[in-house]
DOBA-327291 format. One record per residue (C-alpha): x negated, y negated, z; residue in one letter. Coordinates in steps of 0.05 Angstrom, whole numbers, plus 5000, padded with zeros to 4 digits. Layout:
# DOBA-327291
<pavo <X; Y; Z>; A>;
...
***
This chain:
# DOBA-327291
<pavo <9140; 7222; 6292>; M>;
<pavo <9104; 7281; 6263>; S>;
<pavo <9077; 7284; 6190>; T>;
<pavo <9096; 7329; 6136>; I>;
<pavo <9048; 7341; 6087>; I>;
<pavo <9048; 7385; 6021>; D>;
<pavo <8987; 7425; 6010>; P>;
<pavo <8996; 7413; 5938>; S>;
<pavo <8972; 7347; 5950>; D>;
<pavo <8903; 7368; 5972>; W>;
<pavo <8833; 7362; 5942>; N>;
<pavo <8793; 7415; 5915>; D>;
<pavo <8748; 7444; 5973>; I>;
<pavo <8682; 7481; 5956>; S>;
<pavo <8697; 7557; 5962>; S>;
<pavo <8764; 7551; 5993>; V>;
<pavo <8826; 7563; 5946>; D>;
<pavo <8886; 7532; 5978>; D>;
<pavo <8935; 7562; 5925>; T>;
<pavo <8950; 7633; 5959>; Y>;
<pavo <9016; 7607; 5987>; S>;
<pavo <9054; 7551; 5996>; E>;
<pavo <9081; 7523; 6067>; Y>;
<pavo <9097; 7461; 6099>; I>;
<pavo <9047; 7432; 6146>; F>;
<pavo <9076; 7382; 6210>; E>;
<pavo <9017; 7352; 6245>; Q>;
<pavo <9028; 7320; 6312>; N>;
<pavo <9099; 7344; 6327>; V>;
<pavo <9108; 7324; 6406>; N>;
<pavo <9128; 7390; 6446>; V>;
<pavo <9148; 7361; 6514>; P>;
<pavo <9132; 7397; 6577>; L>;
<pavo <9184; 7420; 6629>; Q>;
<pavo <9147; 7385; 6691>; T>;
<pavo <9124; 7308; 6692>; G>;
<pavo <9134; 7263; 6626>; D>;
<pavo <9070; 7297; 6587>; A>;
<pavo <9077; 7326; 6522>; V>;
<pavo <9028; 7372; 6466>; I>;
<pavo <9017; 7361; 6408>; R>;
<pavo <9015; 7421; 6357>; C>;
<pavo <9014; 7428; 6289>; N>;
<pavo <9068; 7473; 6255>; V>;
<pavo <9056; 7511; 6191>; Y>;
<pavo <9119; 7550; 6165>; R>;
<pavo <9142; 7583; 6100>; P>;
<pavo <9185; 7539; 6056>; R>;
<pavo <9245; 7581; 6058>; T>;
<pavo <9316; 7568; 6099>; S>;
<pavo <9310; 7626; 6134>; D>;
<pavo <9289; 7633; 6213>; P>;
<pavo <9221; 7663; 6218>; V>;
<pavo <9179; 7691; 6280>; P>;
<pavo <9123; 7653; 6305>; V>;
<pavo <9046; 7658; 6317>; L>;
<pavo <9023; 7604; 6374>; V>;
<pavo <8955; 7589; 6393>; T>;
<pavo <8939; 7538; 6451>; Y>;
<pavo <8871; 7523; 6468>; G>;
<pavo <8819; 7460; 6468>; P>;
<pavo <8783; 7467; 6406>; Y>;
<pavo <8815; 7426; 6361>; G>;
<pavo <8880; 7443; 6328>; K>;
<pavo <8851; 7395; 6266>; D>;
<pavo <8782; 7412; 6276>; I>;
<pavo <8766; 7453; 6200>; P>;
<pavo <8733; 7523; 6207>; Y>;
<pavo <8676; 7493; 6165>; K>;
<pavo <8667; 7446; 6202>; D>;
<pavo <8666; 7476; 6274>; F>;
<pavo <8617; 7536; 6250>; H>;
<pavo <8598; 7527; 6181>; P>;
<pavo <8558; 7584; 6176>; K>;
<pavo <8611; 7628; 6209>; S>;
<pavo <8657; 7608; 6156>; F>;
<pavo <8617; 7616; 6099>; S>;
<pavo <8620; 7688; 6116>; E>;
<pavo <8707; 7698; 6133>; V>;
<pavo <8738; 7747; 6088>; N>;
<pavo <8764; 7708; 6029>; W>;
<pavo <8837; 7709; 6048>; Q>;
<pavo <8828; 7679; 6109>; H>;
<pavo <8797; 7616; 6085>; K>;
<pavo <8830; 7555; 6068>; S>;
<pavo <8836; 7474; 6093>; R>;
<pavo <8877; 7499; 6152>; H>;
<pavo <8832; 7544; 6179>; S>;
<pavo <8804; 7538; 6254>; A>;
<pavo <8761; 7577; 6291>; W>;
<pavo <8780; 7640; 6329>; E>;
<pavo <8862; 7626; 6306>; T>;
<pavo <8903; 7656; 6255>; P>;
<pavo <8897; 7623; 6184>; N>;
<pavo <8961; 7584; 6162>; P>;
<pavo <8967; 7602; 6090>; R>;
<pavo <8955; 7673; 6103>; F>;
<pavo <9006; 7685; 6150>; W>;
<pavo <9064; 7641; 6124>; T>;
<pavo <9053; 7675; 6062>; A>;
<pavo <9070; 7742; 6107>; S>;
<pavo <9140; 7712; 6141>; G>;
<pavo <9110; 7674; 6204>; Y>;
<pavo <9116; 7606; 6221>; A>;
<pavo <9044; 7582; 6258>; V>;
<pavo <9048; 7535; 6306>; V>;
<pavo <8980; 7510; 6340>; R>;
<pavo <8976; 7468; 6398>; G>;
<pavo <8916; 7427; 6428>; D>;
<pavo <8917; 7443; 6507>; E>;
<pavo <8930; 7378; 6541>; I>;
<pavo <8866; 7336; 6552>; G>;
<pavo <8838; 7359; 6487>; T>;
<pavo <8854; 7341; 6413>; G>;
<pavo <8915; 7298; 6407>; Q>;
<pavo <8954; 7320; 6474>; S>;
<pavo <8934; 7273; 6521>; P>;
<pavo <8937; 7289; 6596>; G>;
<pavo <8877; 7317; 6647>; F>;
<pavo <8835; 7365; 6624>; L>;
<pavo <8828; 7423; 6662>; N>;
<pavo <8818; 7487; 6618>; T>;
<pavo <8839; 7551; 6645>; M>;
<pavo <8870; 7531; 6703>; S>;
<pavo <8948; 7544; 6731>; R>;
<pavo <8968; 7474; 6702>; E>;
<pavo <8947; 7489; 6626>; T>;
<pavo <8977; 7559; 6627>; S>;
<pavo <9046; 7533; 6652>; E>;
<pavo <9041; 7483; 6591>; A>;
<pavo <9020; 7541; 6548>; F>;
<pavo <9084; 7575; 6571>; G>;
<pavo <9130; 7517; 6550>; D>;
<pavo <9100; 7515; 6482>; L>;
<pavo <9116; 7586; 6476>; I>;
<pavo <9195; 7567; 6503>; E>;
<pavo <9194; 7509; 6450>; W>;
<pavo <9178; 7546; 6396>; A>;
<pavo <9226; 7600; 6403>; A>;
<pavo <9282; 7546; 6405>; E>;
<pavo <9265; 7515; 6343>; Q>;
<pavo <9321; 7523; 6284>; S>;
<pavo <9263; 7552; 6244>; W>;
<pavo <9249; 7600; 6295>; S>;
<pavo <9273; 7671; 6289>; S>;
<pavo <9264; 7659; 6368>; G>;
<pavo <9210; 7718; 6375>; K>;
<pavo <9147; 7691; 6385>; V>;
<pavo <9080; 7721; 6380>; G>;
<pavo <9004; 7713; 6413>; L>;
<pavo <8940; 7723; 6365>; L>;
<pavo <8869; 7689; 6371>; G>;
<pavo <8798; 7703; 6390>; I>;
<pavo <8767; 7691; 6459>; S>;
<pavo <8795; 7628; 6487>; Y>;
<pavo <8854; 7640; 6442>; Y>;
<pavo <8861; 7709; 6478>; A>;
<pavo <8837; 7701; 6547>; G>;
<pavo <8899; 7645; 6548>; S>;
<pavo <8951; 7695; 6537>; Q>;
<pavo <8941; 7748; 6586>; W>;
<pavo <8953; 7688; 6637>; R>;
<pavo <9013; 7654; 6597>; V>;
<pavo <9046; 7731; 6589>; A>;
<pavo <9044; 7746; 6660>; A>;
<pavo <9087; 7682; 6672>; R>;
<pavo <9137; 7714; 6624>; K>;
<pavo <9157; 7656; 6582>; P>;
<pavo <9231; 7665; 6542>; K>;
<pavo <9216; 7677; 6475>; G>;
<pavo <9151; 7719; 6469>; L>;
<pavo <9154; 7785; 6451>; A>;
<pavo <9087; 7810; 6431>; A>;
<pavo <9014; 7795; 6445>; M>;
<pavo <8940; 7812; 6418>; I>;
<pavo <8888; 7782; 6456>; P>;
<pavo <8831; 7797; 6419>; W>;
<pavo <8764; 7806; 6454>; E>;
<pavo <8790; 7760; 6507>; G>;
<pavo <8770; 7759; 6588>; M>;
<pavo <8824; 7776; 6628>; S>;
<pavo <8792; 7766; 6700>; D>;
<pavo <8757; 7692; 6699>; Y>;
<pavo <8716; 7711; 6757>; Y>;
<pavo <8689; 7777; 6744>; R>;
<pavo <8696; 7777; 6665>; D>;
<pavo <8670; 7711; 6653>; R>;
<pavo <8642; 7666; 6711>; C>;
<pavo <8604; 7704; 6762>; R>;
<pavo <8584; 7768; 6744>; H>;
<pavo <8578; 7823; 6809>; G>;
<pavo <8585; 7743; 6845>; G>;
<pavo <8529; 7717; 6802>; I>;
<pavo <8533; 7656; 6774>; L>;
<pavo <8531; 7661; 6688>; S>;
<pavo <8518; 7594; 6681>; N>;
<pavo <8482; 7569; 6615>; T>;
<pavo <8538; 7599; 6564>; F>;
<pavo <8597; 7562; 6610>; I>;
<pavo <8553; 7498; 6599>; E>;
<pavo <8531; 7510; 6527>; W>;
<pavo <8615; 7529; 6515>; W>;
<pavo <8632; 7460; 6559>; W>;
<pavo <8593; 7410; 6525>; K>;
<pavo <8595; 7433; 6455>; R>;
<pavo <8669; 7459; 6450>; Q>;
<pavo <8706; 7427; 6503>; V>;
<pavo <8685; 7354; 6530>; V>;
<pavo <8657; 7343; 6447>; S>;
<pavo <8742; 7338; 6442>; N>;
<pavo <8762; 7306; 6501>; Q>;
<pavo <8829; 7266; 6486>; Y>;
<pavo <8801; 7193; 6481>; G>;
<pavo <8734; 7209; 6460>; L>;
<pavo <8706; 7164; 6408>; A>;
<pavo <8670; 7187; 6347>; G>;
<pavo <8701; 7254; 6332>; R>;
<pavo <8720; 7230; 6263>; A>;
<pavo <8651; 7207; 6249>; A>;
<pavo <8620; 7262; 6274>; R>;
<pavo <8667; 7314; 6228>; K>;
<pavo <8695; 7334; 6302>; W>;
<pavo <8773; 7328; 6275>; G>;
<pavo <8806; 7261; 6279>; P>;
<pavo <8801; 7207; 6332>; D>;
<pavo <8851; 7199; 6376>; T>;
<pavo <8922; 7179; 6355>; I>;
<pavo <8925; 7120; 6418>; E>;
<pavo <8851; 7092; 6410>; G>;
<pavo <8789; 7118; 6450>; D>;
<pavo <8781; 7118; 6519>; I>;
<pavo <8724; 7091; 6557>; P>;
<pavo <8670; 7146; 6582>; E>;
<pavo <8675; 7131; 6660>; E>;
<pavo <8760; 7134; 6643>; E>;
<pavo <8739; 7203; 6612>; L>;
<pavo <8700; 7226; 6669>; E>;
<pavo <8761; 7219; 6714>; S>;
<pavo <8810; 7259; 6660>; S>;
<pavo <8773; 7327; 6666>; R>;
<pavo <8755; 7379; 6713>; R>;
<pavo <8686; 7399; 6703>; D>;
<pavo <8679; 7471; 6697>; Q>;
<pavo <8598; 7469; 6696>; T>;
<pavo <8610; 7431; 6771>; V>;
<pavo <8667; 7470; 6791>; D>;
<pavo <8632; 7541; 6782>; N>;
<pavo <8565; 7523; 6810>; R>;
<pavo <8606; 7493; 6875>; A>;
<pavo <8658; 7555; 6882>; N>;
<pavo <8636; 7623; 6907>; F>;
<pavo <8688; 7662; 6928>; F>;
<pavo <8761; 7690; 6899>; R>;
<pavo <8797; 7666; 6954>; N>;
<pavo <8774; 7593; 6943>; Q>;
<pavo <8830; 7552; 6906>; E>;
<pavo <8791; 7533; 6840>; Y>;
<pavo <8787; 7609; 6832>; Y>;
<pavo <8847; 7630; 6872>; A>;
<pavo <8883; 7581; 6820>; S>;
<pavo <8872; 7622; 6770>; K>;
<pavo <8889; 7694; 6783>; E>;
<pavo <8952; 7732; 6768>; Y>;
<pavo <8987; 7801; 6776>; N>;
<pavo <8968; 7833; 6709>; M>;
<pavo <9031; 7880; 6724>; G>;
<pavo <9073; 7823; 6710>; D>;
<pavo <9053; 7832; 6633>; I>;
<pavo <9108; 7863; 6599>; E>;
<pavo <9113; 7848; 6532>; V>;
<pavo <9087; 7895; 6475>; P>;
<pavo <9015; 7889; 6486>; L>;
<pavo <8949; 7910; 6426>; L>;
<pavo <8880; 7900; 6472>; S>;
<pavo <8820; 7890; 6417>; V>;
<pavo <8756; 7890; 6458>; G>;
<pavo <8695; 7903; 6429>; N>;
<pavo <8632; 7945; 6452>; W>;
<pavo <8575; 7897; 6438>; G>;
<pavo <8613; 7841; 6482>; G>;
<pavo <8569; 7866; 6543>; I>;
<pavo <8570; 7796; 6576>; L>;
<pavo <8641; 7771; 6574>; L>;
<pavo <8693; 7800; 6533>; H>;
<pavo <8689; 7876; 6545>; L>;
<pavo <8711; 7889; 6612>; R>;
<pavo <8770; 7840; 6607>; G>;
<pavo <8802; 7877; 6544>; N>;
<pavo <8798; 7951; 6585>; I>;
<pavo <8825; 7919; 6651>; Q>;
<pavo <8878; 7877; 6610>; G>;
<pavo <8905; 7940; 6580>; Y>;
<pavo <8898; 7988; 6640>; L>;
<pavo <8943; 7958; 6687>; H>;
<pavo <8989; 7913; 6639>; A>;
<pavo <9060; 7927; 6657>; G>;
<pavo <9088; 7931; 6586>; S>;
<pavo <9114; 8001; 6557>; E>;
<pavo <9083; 7992; 6495>; F>;
<pavo <9013; 7982; 6503>; K>;
<pavo <8946; 8001; 6460>; Y>;
<pavo <8874; 7991; 6462>; L>;
<pavo <8839; 7981; 6396>; R>;
<pavo <8759; 7982; 6405>; M>;
<pavo <8721; 7960; 6348>; I>;
<pavo <8640; 7929; 6340>; T>;
<pavo <8614; 7868; 6304>; G>;
<pavo <8604; 7804; 6321>; R>;
<pavo <8665; 7764; 6355>; H>;
<pavo <8683; 7716; 6302>; D>;
<pavo <8690; 7761; 6240>; L>;
<pavo <8723; 7826; 6244>; P>;
<pavo <8782; 7791; 6269>; F>;
<pavo <8788; 7770; 6197>; Y>;
<pavo <8774; 7828; 6158>; Y>;
<pavo <8831; 7858; 6115>; E>;
<pavo <8837; 7934; 6153>; D>;
<pavo <8846; 7897; 6213>; E>;
<pavo <8890; 7837; 6196>; V>;
<pavo <8934; 7894; 6176>; E>;
<pavo <8936; 7928; 6238>; I>;
<pavo <8951; 7856; 6272>; Q>;
<pavo <9008; 7848; 6216>; R>;
<pavo <9039; 7926; 6226>; S>;
<pavo <9037; 7908; 6300>; F>;
<pavo <9071; 7840; 6309>; L>;
<pavo <9118; 7859; 6249>; D>;
<pavo <9142; 7923; 6290>; A>;
<pavo <9158; 7873; 6345>; F>;
<pavo <9173; 7811; 6318>; L>;
<pavo <9211; 7831; 6252>; K>;
<pavo <9233; 7900; 6268>; G>;
<pavo <9207; 7925; 6210>; E>;
<pavo <9152; 7984; 6242>; D>;
<pavo <9118; 8017; 6193>; R>;
<pavo <9071; 8044; 6235>; L>;
<pavo <9119; 8068; 6302>; G>;
<pavo <9082; 8013; 6340>; W>;
<pavo <9160; 8021; 6381>; A>;
<pavo <9162; 8095; 6385>; T>;
<pavo <9129; 8122; 6445>; P>;
<pavo <9075; 8183; 6418>; G>;
<pavo <9077; 8157; 6343>; K>;
<pavo <9015; 8111; 6353>; V>;
<pavo <8960; 8134; 6398>; A>;
<pavo <8948; 8098; 6450>; P>;
<pavo <8871; 8084; 6445>; V>;
<pavo <8836; 8080; 6378>; S>;
<pavo <8762; 8065; 6378>; M>;
<pavo <8698; 8065; 6338>; V>;
<pavo <8646; 8109; 6361>; I>;
<pavo <8577; 8086; 6369>; R>;
<pavo <8535; 8140; 6334>; K>;
<pavo <8469; 8132; 6297>; G>;
<pavo <8425; 8071; 6281>; N>;
<pavo <8467; 8014; 6237>; A>;
<pavo <8422; 7960; 6264>; G>;
<pavo <8452; 7891; 6295>; H>;
<pavo <8490; 7839; 6251>; N>;
<pavo <8497; 7892; 6194>; E>;
<pavo <8567; 7894; 6191>; A>;
<pavo <8575; 7929; 6127>; E>;
<pavo <8528; 7997; 6162>; K>;
<pavo <8572; 7999; 6221>; E>;
<pavo <8634; 7995; 6191>; R>;
<pavo <8615; 8061; 6135>; K>;
<pavo <8566; 8094; 6198>; M>;
<pavo <8608; 8089; 6262>; F>;
<pavo <8667; 8135; 6258>; P>;
<pavo <8737; 8115; 6291>; R>;
<pavo <8775; 8163; 6326>; R>;
<pavo <8846; 8166; 6371>; E>;
<pavo <8850; 8184; 6443>; E>;
<pavo <8914; 8186; 6485>; Q>;
<pavo <8896; 8146; 6540>; E>;
<pavo <8831; 8114; 6579>; W>;
<pavo <8790; 8131; 6612>; P>;
<pavo <8786; 8191; 6566>; I>;
<pavo <8829; 8256; 6608>; A>;
<pavo <8765; 8305; 6587>; R>;
<pavo <8718; 8271; 6616>; T>;
<pavo <8655; 8297; 6649>; D>;
<pavo <8628; 8247; 6701>; Y>;
<pavo <8551; 8273; 6703>; Q>;
<pavo <8499; 8247; 6752>; R>;
<pavo <8432; 8226; 6722>; L>;
<pavo <8376; 8226; 6790>; Y>;
<pavo <8335; 8163; 6795>; L>;
<pavo <8259; 8189; 6820>; N>;
<pavo <8205; 8155; 6848>; P>;
<pavo <8158; 8175; 6784>; D>;
<pavo <8212; 8133; 6738>; F>;
<pavo <8255; 8189; 6710>; S>;
<pavo <8319; 8207; 6700>; L>;
<pavo <8333; 8279; 6715>; T>;
<pavo <8405; 8320; 6715>; T>;
<pavo <8372; 8359; 6777>; T>;
<pavo <8360; 8320; 6849>; K>;
<pavo <8286; 8307; 6868>; P>;
<pavo <8263; 8345; 6916>; V>;
<pavo <8218; 8303; 6965>; M>;
<pavo <8182; 8323; 7023>; S>;
<pavo <8177; 8248; 7050>; K>;
<pavo <8204; 8179; 7036>; E>;
<pavo <8177; 8139; 6976>; Q>;
<pavo <8198; 8068; 6953>; K>;
<pavo <8190; 8028; 6881>; T>;
<pavo <8181; 7960; 6888>; S>;
<pavo <8192; 7895; 6836>; Y>;
<pavo <8187; 7820; 6848>; Q>;
<pavo <8257; 7789; 6862>; A>;
<pavo <8276; 7730; 6816>; L>;
<pavo <8257; 7752; 6754>; G>;
<pavo <8272; 7706; 6690>; T>;
<pavo <8281; 7720; 6621>; I>;
<pavo <8218; 7695; 6607>; E>;
<pavo <8185; 7738; 6661>; E>;
<pavo <8227; 7791; 6679>; P>;
<pavo <8213; 7840; 6733>; Q>;
<pavo <8239; 7902; 6728>; A>;
<pavo <8224; 7974; 6736>; V>;
<pavo <8254; 8024; 6693>; T>;
<pavo <8286; 8110; 6702>; F>;
<pavo <8283; 8147; 6632>; K>;
<pavo <8315; 8209; 6612>; S>;
<pavo <8282; 8267; 6580>; E>;
<pavo <8297; 8276; 6512>; P>;
<pavo <8365; 8305; 6499>; F>;
<pavo <8363; 8375; 6478>; D>;
<pavo <8429; 8368; 6439>; K>;
<pavo <8480; 8308; 6418>; E>;
<pavo <8520; 8277; 6473>; A>;
<pavo <8577; 8219; 6472>; E>;
<pavo <8581; 8176; 6527>; I>;
<pavo <8645; 8139; 6527>; T>;
<pavo <8668; 8106; 6591>; G>;
<pavo <8658; 8076; 6667>; H>;
<pavo <8593; 8073; 6691>; I>;
<pavo <8573; 8075; 6764>; I>;
<pavo <8495; 8067; 6786>; A>;
<pavo <8487; 8091; 6864>; H>;
<pavo <8428; 8054; 6893>; L>;
<pavo <8389; 8048; 6955>; N>;
<pavo <8359; 7981; 6962>; V>;
<pavo <8317; 7928; 7009>; S>;
<pavo <8282; 7868; 7008>; V>;
<pavo <8220; 7834; 7043>; T>;
<pavo <8187; 7778; 7041>; P>;
<pavo <8130; 7741; 7006>; D>;
<pavo <8068; 7725; 7052>; R>;
<pavo <8084; 7658; 7068>; G>;
<pavo <8151; 7655; 7028>; G>;
<pavo <8218; 7647; 7058>; P>;
<pavo <8254; 7701; 7090>; T>;
<pavo <8311; 7738; 7045>; P>;
<pavo <8374; 7740; 7057>; C>;
<pavo <8407; 7761; 6990>; D>;
<pavo <8387; 7810; 6937>; I>;
<pavo <8417; 7810; 6859>; D>;
<pavo <8406; 7865; 6816>; L>;
<pavo <8414; 7860; 6748>; F>;
<pavo <8419; 7933; 6709>; L>;
<pavo <8412; 7949; 6640>; T>;
<pavo <8424; 8017; 6600>; L>;
<pavo <8386; 8028; 6543>; R>;
<pavo <8382; 8071; 6484>; H>;
<pavo <8323; 8106; 6447>; L>;
<pavo <8314; 8145; 6389>; D>;
<pavo <8279; 8215; 6386>; E>;
<pavo <8211; 8165; 6362>; N>;
<pavo <8223; 8127; 6435>; N>;
<pavo <8242; 8061; 6395>; K>;
<pavo <8300; 8028; 6422>; E>;
<pavo <8372; 8025; 6378>; I>;
<pavo <8401; 7956; 6390>; F>;
<pavo <8476; 7941; 6378>; Y>;
<pavo <8512; 7882; 6351>; T>;
<pavo <8516; 7831; 6409>; G>;
<pavo <8578; 7773; 6407>; T>;
<pavo <8532; 7719; 6360>; A>;
<pavo <8496; 7777; 6319>; G>;
<pavo <8446; 7789; 6370>; D>;
<pavo <8415; 7850; 6386>; P>;
<pavo <8438; 7879; 6458>; V>;
<pavo <8429; 7940; 6486>; P>;
<pavo <8482; 7994; 6509>; L>;
<pavo <8511; 7959; 6571>; T>;
<pavo <8493; 7920; 6634>; K>;
<pavo <8526; 7902; 6702>; G>;
<pavo <8508; 7853; 6763>; W>;
<pavo <8516; 7860; 6846>; L>;
<pavo <8494; 7800; 6888>; R>;
<pavo <8486; 7849; 6953>; M>;
<pavo <8522; 7799; 7003>; T>;
<pavo <8587; 7821; 6956>; L>;
<pavo <8566; 7890; 6961>; R>;
<pavo <8637; 7908; 6998>; K>;
<pavo <8686; 7962; 6962>; V>;
<pavo <8767; 7966; 6990>; N>;
<pavo <8781; 8037; 6969>; K>;
<pavo <8845; 8029; 6992>; E>;
<pavo <8863; 7980; 6931>; H>;
<pavo <8902; 8001; 6884>; P>;
<pavo <8860; 7988; 6824>; K>;
<pavo <8798; 8026; 6858>; H>;
<pavo <8776; 8082; 6823>; R>;
<pavo <8718; 8132; 6834>; E>;
<pavo <8695; 8109; 6764>; W>;
<pavo <8708; 8035; 6780>; L>;
<pavo <8693; 8011; 6848>; P>;
<pavo <8742; 7947; 6874>; Y>;
<pavo <8712; 7884; 6899>; R>;
<pavo <8747; 7836; 6923>; E>;
<pavo <8697; 7781; 6925>; Y>;
<pavo <8724; 7735; 6976>; T>;
<pavo <8685; 7696; 7030>; A>;
<pavo <8710; 7750; 7083>; N>;
<pavo <8674; 7809; 7048>; D>;
<pavo <8603; 7775; 7049>; V>;
<pavo <8565; 7829; 7089>; L>;
<pavo <8489; 7810; 7111>; P>;
<pavo <8431; 7831; 7084>; V>;
<pavo <8367; 7834; 7124>; I>;
<pavo <8301; 7840; 7099>; Q>;
<pavo <8265; 7917; 7119>; G>;
<pavo <8342; 7943; 7121>; E>;
<pavo <8366; 8004; 7066>; V>;
<pavo <8431; 7992; 7033>; Y>;
<pavo <8465; 8045; 6995>; A>;
<pavo <8505; 8014; 6942>; V>;
<pavo <8555; 8034; 6878>; D>;
<pavo <8547; 7983; 6830>; L>;
<pavo <8591; 7971; 6767>; E>;
<pavo <8558; 7985; 6694>; I>;
<pavo <8608; 7950; 6645>; W>;
<pavo <8635; 8012; 6593>; P>;
<pavo <8604; 8028; 6537>; T>;
<pavo <8606; 8078; 6477>; C>;
<pavo <8557; 8116; 6439>; V>;
<pavo <8529; 8183; 6422>; V>;
<pavo <8453; 8200; 6438>; L>;
<pavo <8432; 8253; 6386>; G>;
<pavo <8381; 8309; 6391>; K>;
<pavo <8326; 8277; 6421>; G>;
<pavo <8351; 8211; 6443>; D>;
<pavo <8337; 8187; 6521>; R>;
<pavo <8376; 8132; 6559>; L>;
<pavo <8335; 8088; 6601>; V>;
<pavo <8361; 8049; 6656>; L>;
<pavo <8337; 7983; 6674>; E>;
<pavo <8331; 7958; 6750>; V>;
<pavo <8311; 7889; 6754>; A>;
<pavo <8315; 7814; 6791>; S>;
<pavo <8337; 7779; 6731>; G>;
<pavo <8362; 7774; 6664>; D>;
<pavo <8322; 7817; 6610>; T>;
<pavo <8333; 7828; 6538>; Q>;
<pavo <8393; 7825; 6507>; G>;
<pavo <8425; 7777; 6555>; S>;
<pavo <8434; 7716; 6499>; G>;
<pavo <8475; 7651; 6514>; L>;
<pavo <8500; 7693; 6575>; F>;
<pavo <8441; 7676; 6634>; L>;
<pavo <8449; 7671; 6708>; H>;
<pavo <8388; 7623; 6722>; N>;
<pavo <8420; 7577; 6761>; D>;
<pavo <8371; 7539; 6814>; P>;
<pavo <8421; 7532; 6872>; V>;
<pavo <8458; 7601; 6855>; D>;
<pavo <8394; 7630; 6850>; R>;
<pavo <8353; 7595; 6907>; A>;
<pavo <8278; 7621; 6924>; S>;
<pavo <8300; 7610; 6993>; E>;
<pavo <8360; 7659; 6993>; L>;
<pavo <8324; 7713; 6945>; L>;
<pavo <8251; 7704; 6931>; Q>;
<pavo <8210; 7765; 6953>; G>;
<pavo <8197; 7836; 6938>; M>;
<pavo <8264; 7879; 6925>; N>;
<pavo <8251; 7958; 6939>; H>;
<pavo <8287; 8029; 6908>; I>;
<pavo <8274; 8079; 6970>; H>;
<pavo <8282; 8150; 6960>; F>;
<pavo <8281; 8208; 6997>; G>;
<pavo <8336; 8264; 7032>; K>;
<pavo <8375; 8212; 7051>; Q>;
<pavo <8368; 8161; 6996>; Y>;
<pavo <8393; 8189; 6930>; E>;
<pavo <8400; 8145; 6866>; N>;
<pavo <8439; 8163; 6811>; Y>;
<pavo <8477; 8146; 6749>; L>;
<pavo <8545; 8166; 6746>; V>;
<pavo <8550; 8175; 6667>; V>;
<pavo <8619; 8192; 6629>; P>;
<pavo <8606; 8256; 6580>; V>;
<pavo <8655; 8265; 6535>; I>;
<pavo <8660; 8336; 6512>; P>;
<pavo <8684; 8355; 6431>; P>;
<pavo <8758; 8361; 6423>; K>;
<pavo <8786; 8428; 6423>; E>;
***
């Protein structure tokens, strides 16, 4: 039985106005799954109308009943007031606002979390299938118009790609807002290197803390205790698949753990608005662009923003974009022309021009202009080479060398003790825009330390930085409001093999399979040429500004929560030694940067 609650019965809570609209709230509605006898429990928020309405569905592990104000108090205090209410929840649409806009909102607890019993296995094939069941259920309800939209941030965006590829009945539009689309490449193993610290933090704070049957949730203000009561800890452990363990134990995309999470992006056919953030250089940025590129949707749009990952989703102007898109495809009310080919530009992006500082939302919104384009990558892109030189400069001309040289740095650098070499351009003589995909072509080798193990791999950590005319770095806003550089890239050299025959391979984006069959040897003293993917970026360099390429053997500034320091994955017996970049007639090293000429 679900419980129907009238918002007029709520007590006041500080800084939250719950009188914006009235709606019906049904808590813990049971949704049967199409396989087995399991259920999803969801909350339903719907307008007080007898007319059927379209539905927005979210499904995730963070707790449908955990108030935003408890989940992240500081973030909640900064959210646009229109999206604050007692039923606001982290990274999801606010029911008060959306019911007033003529939508029902269905918020489901992922299997094994909150009030949904079952085996906890986040981002798995099974939970994506269950998400599809929830969408089809929502489309079939008497209060539903039969059309379902997906809208949410991060986890609630990443899950959209996988479920949309399954084509559940009723799904009519999706807005994945800052959500990775490639579990292996975007989230878990950057260039094959385990990104462990964020997953560990995320798993403990935001997933296991809300496991179905976990004792003490209500006492911690982490949502209500489980309806059926507490479950002993040993039983909880056996009722979940631990991502921190699985990601450490599995290395390749063709292993069952990673392979089970794959899907064909081309199977996504519903109208798509993919919203990415230039500052999300360690988790979501790549996935939003790749999802847009490869989705099979007739109507698909890419929108790029800046700022933290939690607040822009609720900005008034961004919400109006969300609403106009959903109204077009769920209500047939197309105010802007989303459903008319050519009426809305396929690509809309904020251009990072000038120094707005970091975590300065209003400055960014005032300083950074928005521009529309007809495609991605931008068709007029001029891919130019900047050559690395042994004197640590970046130049537009090839170095002329009479003999081979190399520059060296210690392997196994850490965020506390970075080991890196940097290459700096001359000041730009005029303004230049760099927007798009970047490749670094390097010739590298490794040699052992005296008395140390024989290294058999090289981990490359690349960072692109922006210096102003005073040689001071300009930082941008990262995911958590932290200062970040322009962008980053990574590669484990034993996984350097490129499949140029793959349909997704591009000259500006090498395609790597990352399977066990792709492993290539790294032998001390041998020099290996490699094309390394650096995540996309957008910046306007002013006259006198410089670009800096940092080549490191571990994480450097701007990595934040997303470190790659697992002692098993980055073991000294595999990596310890000296890394080298080689220069000479047969060893050209360069960046390929996407320079954008002004529109004519």
